[in-house]
C-alpha angles and dihedrals in degrees: 000000000000120000114259125208123199122210119186125185137208133280111131118235092341090051091052091050091047093050090048091051094047094046091049091050091049090053091048095047099040109015091239116141113211089215085070093064113126093218129017125193128177143173123210106321089012092059091053090052094045091049089051090050092051089049088058096250119144 
C-alpha cells in the first residue's frame, strides 16, 4: 500500500467542521481512516484537526 499524506487548510470553526465532514465521508466511501495517514500537515483549523487525529480522536 502506498504512503498517504494528509494536508488540511484553514477556515476557523467552519473549516474544522468541513474537515470533519470530508474525512468522515472519505472513511464511509473508501474505508480509509485519516488516522492512518503517514504524514499529516495542517494550517490553522487544519492543524487542530491533524493534532486531534494524531492524538487518536475521531
